[in-house]
Biopython code that builds the backbone (N, CA, C, O; Angstrom):
import numpy as np
from Bio.PDB.StructureBuilder import StructureBuilder

atoms = [
    (1, "UNK", "N", (-15.376, -12.672, -5.829)),
    (1, "UNK", "CA", (-15.683, -13.169, -4.538)),
    (1, "UNK", "C", (-15.589, -11.688, -3.948)),
    (1, "UNK", "O", (-15.311, -10.743, -4.686)),
    (2, "UNK", "N", (-15.800, -11.552, -2.781)),
    (2, "UNK", "CA", (-15.759, -10.066, -1.940)),
    (2, "UNK", "C", (-14.666, -10.298, -0.877)),
    (2, "UNK", "O", (-14.737, -9.753, 0.225)),
    (3, "UNK", "N", (-13.728, -11.056, -1.201)),
    (3, "UNK", "CA", (-12.545, -10.751, -0.472)),
    (3, "UNK", "C", (-11.564, -9.931, -0.752)),
    (3, "UNK", "O", (-11.198, -9.766, -1.916)),
    (4, "UNK", "N", (-11.022, -9.324, 0.246)),
    (4, "UNK", "CA", (-10.341, -8.295, 0.242)),
    (4, "UNK", "C", (-9.265, -8.013, 1.275)),
    (4, "UNK", "O", (-9.632, -8.388, 2.389)),
    (5, "UNK", "N", (-8.028, -7.459, 1.261)),
    (5, "UNK", "CA", (-7.310, -7.050, 2.139)),
    (5, "UNK", "C", (-7.645, -5.671, 2.716)),
    (5, "UNK", "O", (-7.726, -4.861, 1.794)),
    (6, "UNK", "N", (-7.829, -5.217, 3.698)),
    (6, "UNK", "CA", (-7.851, -4.142, 4.262)),
    (6, "UNK", "C", (-6.689, -3.607, 4.946)),
    (6, "UNK", "O", (-6.297, -4.200, 5.950)),
    (7, "UNK", "N", (-6.085, -2.571, 4.544)),
    (7, "UNK", "CA", (-4.824, -1.976, 5.208)),
    (7, "UNK", "C", (-5.136, -0.765, 6.011)),
    (7, "UNK", "O", (-5.582, 0.160, 5.332)),
    (8, "UNK", "N", (-5.006, -0.521, 7.365)),
    (8, "UNK", "CA", (-5.148, 0.614, 8.086)),
    (8, "UNK", "C", (-3.979, 1.174, 8.555)),
    (8, "UNK", "O", (-3.086, 0.389, 8.874)),
    (9, "UNK", "N", (-3.764, 2.481, 8.680)),
    (9, "UNK", "CA", (-2.677, 2.976, 9.187)),
    (9, "UNK", "C", (-2.691, 4.473, 9.412)),
    (9, "UNK", "O", (-3.365, 5.165, 8.649)),
    (10, "UNK", "N", (-2.036, 5.005, 10.351)),
    (10, "UNK", "CA", (-2.241, 6.498, 10.812)),
    (10, "UNK", "C", (-1.098, 7.130, 10.326)),
    (10, "UNK", "O", (-0.013, 6.549, 10.340)),
    (11, "UNK", "N", (-1.243, 8.337, 9.868)),
    (11, "UNK", "CA", (-0.336, 9.145, 9.809)),
    (11, "UNK", "C", (-0.120, 10.420, 10.692)),
    (11, "UNK", "O", (-1.074, 11.197, 10.730)),
    (12, "UNK", "N", (0.972, 10.735, 11.390)),
    (12, "UNK", "CA", (1.329, 11.551, 12.568)),
    (12, "UNK", "C", (1.772, 12.931, 12.100)),
    (12, "UNK", "O", (2.338, 13.039, 11.012)),
    (13, "UNK", "N", (1.604, 13.695, 12.657)),
    (13, "UNK", "CA", (2.764, 14.856, 12.595)),
    (13, "UNK", "C", (2.968, 15.585, 11.225)),
    (13, "UNK", "O", (3.954, 16.252, 10.912)),
    (14, "UNK", "N", (1.880, 15.342, 10.483)),
    (14, "UNK", "CA", (1.836, 16.068, 9.186)),
    (14, "UNK", "C", (0.908, 17.439, 9.038)),
    (14, "UNK", "O", (-0.319, 17.339, 9.036)),
    (15, "UNK", "N", (1.527, 18.641, 8.922)),
    (15, "UNK", "CA", (0.604, 19.711, 9.135)),
    (15, "UNK", "C", (0.237, 20.255, 7.708)),
    (15, "UNK", "O", (-0.776, 20.930, 7.524)),
    (16, "UNK", "N", (1.092, 19.933, 6.736)),
    (16, "UNK", "CA", (0.886, 20.260, 5.295)),
    (16, "UNK", "C", (0.518, 18.959, 4.425)),
    (16, "UNK", "O", (0.782, 17.835, 4.851)),
    (17, "UNK", "N", (-0.047, 19.151, 3.302)),
    (17, "UNK", "CA", (-0.075, 17.902, 2.676)),
    (17, "UNK", "C", (1.254, 17.260, 1.898)),
    (17, "UNK", "O", (2.102, 17.856, 1.233)),
    (18, "UNK", "N", (1.159, 16.022, 2.171)),
    (18, "UNK", "CA", (2.514, 15.446, 1.688)),
    (18, "UNK", "C", (2.180, 14.164, 1.014)),
    (18, "UNK", "O", (1.170, 13.500, 1.245)),
    (19, "UNK", "N", (3.232, 13.836, 0.054)),
    (19, "UNK", "CA", (2.923, 12.652, -0.637)),
    (19, "UNK", "C", (2.725, 11.255, -0.042)),
    (19, "UNK", "O", (3.488, 10.853, 0.837)),
    (20, "UNK", "N", (1.846, 10.604, -0.443)),
    (20, "UNK", "CA", (1.720, 9.141, 0.455)),
    (20, "UNK", "C", (1.509, 8.374, -0.699)),
    (20, "UNK", "O", (0.847, 8.760, -1.662)),
    (21, "UNK", "N", (2.200, 7.035, -0.581)),
    (21, "UNK", "CA", (2.149, 6.060, -1.587)),
    (21, "UNK", "C", (1.929, 4.550, -0.980)),
    (21, "UNK", "O", (2.716, 4.072, -0.162)),
    (22, "UNK", "N", (1.035, 4.008, -1.357)),
    (22, "UNK", "CA", (0.947, 2.584, -1.194)),
    (22, "UNK", "C", (0.952, 1.485, -2.475)),
    (22, "UNK", "O", (0.356, 1.740, -3.521)),
    (23, "UNK", "N", (1.647, 0.322, -2.277)),
    (23, "UNK", "CA", (1.773, -0.346, -3.563)),
    (23, "UNK", "C", (2.148, -1.712, -2.884)),
    (23, "UNK", "O", (2.741, -1.890, -1.820)),
    (24, "UNK", "N", (1.528, -2.847, -3.985)),
    (24, "UNK", "CA", (1.886, -4.417, -3.677)),
    (24, "UNK", "C", (2.908, -4.658, -4.565)),
    (24, "UNK", "O", (2.900, -4.114, -5.669)),
    (25, "UNK", "N", (3.866, -5.470, -4.193)),
    (25, "UNK", "CA", (5.103, -5.884, -4.970)),
    (25, "UNK", "C", (5.329, -7.478, -4.782)),
    (25, "UNK", "O", (5.032, -8.071, -3.745)),
    (26, "UNK", "N", (5.751, -7.933, -5.635)),
    (26, "UNK", "CA", (6.289, -9.320, -5.741)),
    (26, "UNK", "C", (7.649, -9.382, -4.812)),
    (26, "UNK", "O", (8.186, -8.403, -4.293)),
    (27, "UNK", "N", (7.996, -10.471, -4.738)),
    (27, "UNK", "CA", (9.167, -10.739, -3.693)),
    (27, "UNK", "C", (10.424, -10.061, -4.365)),
    (27, "UNK", "O", (11.400, -9.693, -3.710)),
    (28, "UNK", "N", (10.320, -9.941, -5.612)),
    (28, "UNK", "CA", (11.546, -9.375, -6.669)),
    (28, "UNK", "C", (11.397, -7.890, -6.584)),
    (28, "UNK", "O", (12.170, -7.147, -7.188)),
    (29, "UNK", "N", (10.445, -7.459, -5.868)),
    (29, "UNK", "CA", (10.553, -5.557, -5.757)),
    (29, "UNK", "C", (9.611, -5.438, -6.950)),
    (29, "UNK", "O", (9.298, -4.261, -6.771)),
    (30, "UNK", "N", (9.038, -5.745, -7.869)),
    (30, "UNK", "CA", (8.173, -5.481, -8.869)),
    (30, "UNK", "C", (7.048, -4.995, -8.382)),
    (30, "UNK", "O", (6.511, -5.577, -7.439)),
    (31, "UNK", "N", (6.470, -3.807, -8.952)),
    (31, "UNK", "CA", (5.140, -3.228, -8.412)),
    (31, "UNK", "C", (4.150, -3.831, -9.138)),
    (31, "UNK", "O", (4.216, -3.756, -10.365)),
    (32, "UNK", "N", (3.066, -4.529, -8.516)),
    (32, "UNK", "CA", (2.167, -5.179, -9.296)),
    (32, "UNK", "C", (0.986, -4.255, -8.964)),
    (32, "UNK", "O", (0.097, -4.423, -9.799)),
    (33, "UNK", "N", (0.735, -3.539, -8.239)),
    (33, "UNK", "CA", (-0.504, -2.887, -8.344)),
    (33, "UNK", "C", (-0.292, -1.533, -7.129)),
    (33, "UNK", "O", (0.199, -1.691, -6.011)),
    (34, "UNK", "N", (-0.720, -0.434, -7.605)),
    (34, "UNK", "CA", (-0.465, 0.875, -6.921)),
    (34, "UNK", "C", (-1.874, 1.028, -6.033)),
    (34, "UNK", "O", (-2.956, 0.920, -6.610)),
    (35, "UNK", "N", (-1.819, 1.218, -4.978)),
    (35, "UNK", "CA", (-3.151, 1.090, -4.000)),
    (35, "UNK", "C", (-3.451, 2.622, -3.821)),
    (35, "UNK", "O", (-4.622, 2.920, -3.583)),
    (36, "UNK", "N", (-2.588, 3.549, -3.903)),
    (36, "UNK", "CA", (-2.711, 4.836, -3.586)),
    (36, "UNK", "C", (-1.271, 5.624, -3.828)),
    (36, "UNK", "O", (-0.154, 5.235, -3.485)),
    (37, "UNK", "N", (-1.589, 6.710, -4.445)),
    (37, "UNK", "CA", (-0.864, 7.804, -4.798)),
    (37, "UNK", "C", (-1.271, 9.167, -4.714)),
    (37, "UNK", "O", (-1.830, 9.641, -5.703)),
    (38, "UNK", "N", (-1.105, 9.822, -3.794)),
    (38, "UNK", "CA", (-1.362, 11.280, -3.790)),
    (38, "UNK", "C", (-1.116, 12.112, -2.409)),
    (38, "UNK", "O", (-0.247, 11.717, -1.632)),
    (39, "UNK", "N", (-1.802, 13.132, -2.150)),
    (39, "UNK", "CA", (-0.863, 13.921, -0.993)),
    (39, "UNK", "C", (-2.080, 13.608, 0.187)),
    (39, "UNK", "O", (-3.228, 13.360, -0.180)),
    (40, "UNK", "N", (-1.749, 13.640, 1.463)),
    (40, "UNK", "CA", (-2.495, 13.710, 2.619)),
    (40, "UNK", "C", (-1.851, 14.413, 3.539)),
    (40, "UNK", "O", (-0.723, 14.899, 3.457)),
    (41, "UNK", "N", (-2.800, 14.460, 4.648)),
    (41, "UNK", "CA", (-2.330, 15.297, 5.817)),
    (41, "UNK", "C", (-2.377, 14.219, 7.037)),
    (41, "UNK", "O", (-2.708, 13.066, 6.757)),
    (42, "UNK", "N", (-2.084, 14.528, 8.271)),
    (42, "UNK", "CA", (-2.293, 13.458, 9.352)),
    (42, "UNK", "C", (-3.596, 12.993, 9.561)),
    (42, "UNK", "O", (-4.549, 13.772, 9.580)),
    (43, "UNK", "N", (-3.716, 11.797, 9.717)),
    (43, "UNK", "CA", (-5.211, 11.097, 9.911)),
    (43, "UNK", "C", (-4.940, 9.545, 9.703)),
    (43, "UNK", "O", (-3.881, 8.993, 9.401)),
    (44, "UNK", "N", (-6.153, 9.010, 9.940)),
    (44, "UNK", "CA", (-6.247, 7.655, 9.527)),
    (44, "UNK", "C", (-6.716, 7.257, 7.963)),
    (44, "UNK", "O", (-7.607, 7.842, 7.347)),
    (45, "UNK", "N", (-5.919, 6.133, 7.459)),
    (45, "UNK", "CA", (-6.251, 5.890, 6.190)),
    (45, "UNK", "C", (-6.649, 4.433, 6.342)),
    (45, "UNK", "O", (-6.312, 3.695, 7.269)),
    (46, "UNK", "N", (-7.453, 4.105, 5.245)),
    (46, "UNK", "CA", (-7.679, 2.515, 5.107)),
    (46, "UNK", "C", (-7.798, 2.219, 3.530)),
    (46, "UNK", "O", (-8.500, 2.872, 2.758)),
    (47, "UNK", "N", (-7.015, 1.157, 3.198)),
    (47, "UNK", "CA", (-6.917, 1.011, 1.801)),
    (47, "UNK", "C", (-7.520, -0.443, 1.518)),
    (47, "UNK", "O", (-7.804, -1.212, 2.437)),
    (48, "UNK", "N", (-7.676, -0.726, 0.285)),
    (48, "UNK", "CA", (-8.228, -2.054, 0.206)),
    (48, "UNK", "C", (-7.544, -2.752, -1.061)),
    (48, "UNK", "O", (-7.369, -2.037, -2.048)),
    (49, "UNK", "N", (-7.100, -4.236, -1.121)),
    (49, "UNK", "CA", (-6.668, -4.688, -2.325)),
    (49, "UNK", "C", (-7.213, -6.130, -2.539)),
    (49, "UNK", "O", (-7.207, -7.036, -1.706)),
    (50, "UNK", "N", (-7.719, -6.172, -3.905)),
    (50, "UNK", "CA", (-8.400, -7.459, -3.984)),
    (50, "UNK", "C", (-7.827, -8.753, -4.592)),
    (50, "UNK", "O", (-8.451, -9.774, -4.878)),
    (51, "UNK", "N", (-6.547, -8.510, -4.728)),
    (51, "UNK", "CA", (-5.761, -9.584, -4.911)),
    (51, "UNK", "C", (-5.605, -9.646, -6.593)),
    (51, "UNK", "O", (-5.456, -10.673, -7.254)),
    (52, "UNK", "N", (-5.679, -8.324, -7.080)),
    (52, "UNK", "CA", (-5.335, -8.194, -8.693)),
    (52, "UNK", "C", (-4.260, -7.379, -8.667)),
    (52, "UNK", "O", (-3.790, -6.818, -7.677)),
    (53, "UNK", "N", (-3.797, -7.320, -10.044)),
    (53, "UNK", "CA", (-2.761, -6.723, -10.607)),
    (53, "UNK", "C", (-3.453, -5.442, -11.250)),
    (53, "UNK", "O", (-4.659, -5.307, -11.455)),
    (54, "UNK", "N", (-2.304, -4.410, -11.561)),
    (54, "UNK", "CA", (-3.041, -3.249, -12.309)),
    (54, "UNK", "C", (-3.871, -3.500, -13.463)),
    (54, "UNK", "O", (-4.723, -2.672, -13.787)),
    (55, "UNK", "N", (-3.680, -4.692, -14.187)),
    (55, "UNK", "CA", (-4.669, -5.059, -15.284)),
    (55, "UNK", "C", (-5.954, -5.829, -15.045)),
    (55, "UNK", "O", (-6.713, -6.370, -15.848)),
    (56, "UNK", "N", (-5.989, -5.739, -13.821)),
    (56, "UNK", "CA", (-7.217, -6.681, -13.040)),
    (56, "UNK", "C", (-7.094, -8.130, -13.261)),
    (56, "UNK", "O", (-8.115, -8.814, -13.189)),
    (57, "UNK", "N", (-6.092, -8.610, -13.491)),
    (57, "UNK", "CA", (-6.178, -10.236, -13.591)),
    (57, "UNK", "C", (-5.645, -10.521, -11.826)),
    (57, "UNK", "O", (-4.880, -9.845, -11.138)),
    (58, "UNK", "N", (-6.344, -11.692, -11.517)),
    (58, "UNK", "CA", (-5.917, -12.169, -10.197)),
    (58, "UNK", "C", (-4.560, -12.645, -9.800)),
    (58, "UNK", "O", (-4.044, -13.385, -10.638)),
    (59, "UNK", "N", (-3.996, -12.455, -8.948)),
    (59, "UNK", "CA", (-2.482, -12.921, -8.872)),
    (59, "UNK", "C", (-2.564, -14.138, -8.213)),
    (59, "UNK", "O", (-3.405, -14.439, -7.367)),
    (60, "UNK", "N", (-1.441, -14.992, -8.733)),
    (60, "UNK", "CA", (-1.525, -16.406, -8.173)),
    (60, "UNK", "C", (-1.273, -16.304, -6.662)),
    (60, "UNK", "O", (-0.786, -15.292, -6.158)),
    (61, "UNK", "N", (-1.670, -17.542, -5.863)),
    (61, "UNK", "CA", (-1.562, -17.489, -4.430)),
    (61, "UNK", "C", (0.077, -17.326, -4.039)),
    (61, "UNK", "O", (0.905, -17.726, -4.858)),
    (62, "UNK", "N", (0.457, -16.806, -2.935)),
    (62, "UNK", "CA", (1.963, -16.701, -2.340)),
    (62, "UNK", "C", (2.040, -15.439, -1.731)),
    (62, "UNK", "O", (1.017, -14.761, -1.642)),
    (63, "UNK", "N", (3.294, -14.963, -1.226)),
    (63, "UNK", "CA", (3.801, -14.083, -0.579)),
    (63, "UNK", "C", (4.008, -12.997, -1.203)),
    (63, "UNK", "O", (4.810, -13.061, -2.134)),
    (64, "UNK", "N", (3.348, -11.642, -0.892)),
    (64, "UNK", "CA", (3.482, -10.177, -1.565)),
    (64, "UNK", "C", (3.853, -9.430, -0.365)),
    (64, "UNK", "O", (3.692, -9.783, 0.803)),
    (65, "UNK", "N", (4.499, -8.081, -0.918)),
    (65, "UNK", "CA", (4.765, -7.083, -0.046)),
    (65, "UNK", "C", (3.925, -5.916, -0.254)),
    (65, "UNK", "O", (3.618, -5.520, -1.379)),
    (66, "UNK", "N", (3.534, -5.341, 0.875)),
    (66, "UNK", "CA", (2.928, -4.203, 0.671)),
    (66, "UNK", "C", (3.654, -3.027, 1.305)),
    (66, "UNK", "O", (3.856, -3.067, 2.518)),
    (67, "UNK", "N", (4.090, -1.920, 0.548)),
    (67, "UNK", "CA", (4.812, -0.949, 1.027)),
    (67, "UNK", "C", (4.173, 0.328, 1.093)),
    (67, "UNK", "O", (3.468, 0.772, 0.187)),
    (68, "UNK", "N", (4.434, 0.954, 2.232)),
    (68, "UNK", "CA", (3.675, 2.190, 2.588)),
    (68, "UNK", "C", (4.533, 3.239, 2.483)),
    (68, "UNK", "O", (5.576, 2.730, 2.893)),
    (69, "UNK", "N", (4.806, 4.455, 2.185)),
    (69, "UNK", "CA", (5.802, 5.765, 2.015)),
    (69, "UNK", "C", (5.004, 6.692, 2.254)),
    (69, "UNK", "O", (3.997, 6.835, 1.561)),
    (70, "UNK", "N", (5.298, 7.510, 3.286)),
    (70, "UNK", "CA", (5.258, 9.014, 3.590)),
    (70, "UNK", "C", (6.165, 9.725, 3.386)),
    (70, "UNK", "O", (7.197, 9.407, 3.977)),
    (71, "UNK", "N", (6.212, 10.716, 2.679)),
    (71, "UNK", "CA", (7.102, 11.977, 2.447)),
    (71, "UNK", "C", (6.926, 12.859, 3.289)),
    (71, "UNK", "O", (5.825, 13.386, 3.451)),
    (72, "UNK", "N", (8.170, 13.225, 4.090)),
    (72, "UNK", "CA", (7.908, 14.512, 5.210)),
    (72, "UNK", "C", (8.720, 15.455, 4.757)),
    (72, "UNK", "O", (9.329, 15.231, 3.711)),
    (73, "UNK", "N", (8.902, 16.738, 5.468)),
    (73, "UNK", "CA", (9.699, 17.725, 5.153)),
    (73, "UNK", "C", (11.084, 17.567, 5.300)),
    (73, "UNK", "O", (11.812, 18.344, 4.683)),
    (74, "UNK", "N", (11.646, 16.569, 6.111)),
    (74, "UNK", "CA", (12.841, 16.205, 6.346)),
    (74, "UNK", "C", (13.438, 15.002, 5.958)),
    (74, "UNK", "O", (14.648, 14.988, 5.732)),
    (75, "UNK", "N", (12.613, 13.773, 5.824)),
    (75, "UNK", "CA", (12.823, 12.689, 4.968)),
    (75, "UNK", "C", (11.417, 11.900, 4.892)),
    (75, "UNK", "O", (10.408, 12.298, 5.475)),
    (76, "UNK", "N", (11.480, 10.602, 4.011)),
    (76, "UNK", "CA", (10.435, 9.829, 3.940)),
    (76, "UNK", "C", (10.626, 8.485, 4.942)),
    (76, "UNK", "O", (11.650, 7.848, 5.187)),
    (77, "UNK", "N", (9.262, 8.302, 5.421)),
    (77, "UNK", "CA", (9.053, 7.305, 6.041)),
    (77, "UNK", "C", (8.658, 5.899, 5.286)),
    (77, "UNK", "O", (7.880, 6.058, 4.346)),
    (78, "UNK", "N", (8.959, 4.910, 5.478)),
    (78, "UNK", "CA", (8.517, 3.724, 4.826)),
    (78, "UNK", "C", (8.279, 2.489, 5.777)),
    (78, "UNK", "O", (9.071, 2.195, 6.673)),
    (79, "UNK", "N", (7.245, 1.867, 5.536)),
    (79, "UNK", "CA", (7.066, 0.581, 6.149)),
    (79, "UNK", "C", (6.544, -0.429, 5.135)),
    (79, "UNK", "O", (5.843, -0.142, 4.164)),
    (80, "UNK", "N", (7.016, -1.779, 5.509)),
    (80, "UNK", "CA", (6.867, -2.773, 4.747)),
    (80, "UNK", "C", (6.263, -4.027, 5.434)),
    (80, "UNK", "O", (6.756, -4.340, 6.518)),
    (81, "UNK", "N", (5.193, -4.827, 4.902)),
    (81, "UNK", "CA", (4.709, -5.750, 5.502)),
    (81, "UNK", "C", (4.467, -6.921, 4.385)),
    (81, "UNK", "O", (3.927, -6.673, 3.307)),
    (82, "UNK", "N", (4.945, -8.280, 4.774)),
    (82, "UNK", "CA", (4.589, -9.218, 3.954)),
    (82, "UNK", "C", (3.221, -9.721, 4.125)),
    (82, "UNK", "O", (2.838, -9.807, 5.292)),
    (83, "UNK", "N", (2.323, -10.106, 3.099)),
    (83, "UNK", "CA", (1.041, -10.642, 3.262)),
    (83, "UNK", "C", (1.070, -12.010, 2.411)),
    (83, "UNK", "O", (1.813, -12.188, 1.446)),
    (84, "UNK", "N", (0.215, -12.880, 2.878)),
    (84, "UNK", "CA", (-0.036, -14.119, 2.082)),
    (84, "UNK", "C", (-1.138, -14.094, 1.352)),
    (84, "UNK", "O", (-2.078, -13.589, 1.966)),
    (85, "UNK", "N", (-1.453, -14.541, -0.013)),
    (85, "UNK", "CA", (-2.398, -14.431, -0.778)),
    (85, "UNK", "C", (-2.814, -15.832, -1.167)),
    (85, "UNK", "O", (-2.076, -16.586, -1.800)),
    (86, "UNK", "N", (-4.269, -16.205, -0.679)),
    (86, "UNK", "CA", (-4.539, -17.669, -0.773)),
    (86, "UNK", "C", (-5.920, -17.678, -1.528)),
    (86, "UNK", "O", (-6.535, -16.628, -1.714)),
    (87, "UNK", "N", (-6.330, -18.753, -1.905)),
    (87, "UNK", "CA", (-7.756, -18.844, -2.446)),
    (87, "UNK", "C", (-8.262, -20.146, -1.827)),
    (87, "UNK", "O", (-9.406, -20.536, -2.059)),
]
sb = StructureBuilder()
sb.init_structure("model")
sb.init_model(0)
sb.init_chain("A")
sb.init_seg("    ")
for serial, (resi, resn, name, xyz) in enumerate(atoms, 1):
    if name == "N":
        sb.init_residue(resn, " ", resi, " ")
    sb.init_atom(name, np.array(xyz, "f"), 0.0, 1.0, " ", f" {name:<3s}", serial, name[0])
structure = sb.get_structure()
């Protein structure tokens, strides 16, 4: 199917390229899918997740966590959101 989760976020106050990472985890904290890992500047980002793990297998319906992390000069900023996956 063409169903997917779109994750949009803005990064502010980055003047130099800094590490950006987004991942999907289960409720036990295990990383199931790396959505993005690289460097970026301040700006708008949009990621997509199709409900699959790193091996391309559909995950079972349930609650998952999406973690976003931006490493800055002084510290790292993290945000987490719970999402429900259903078919």
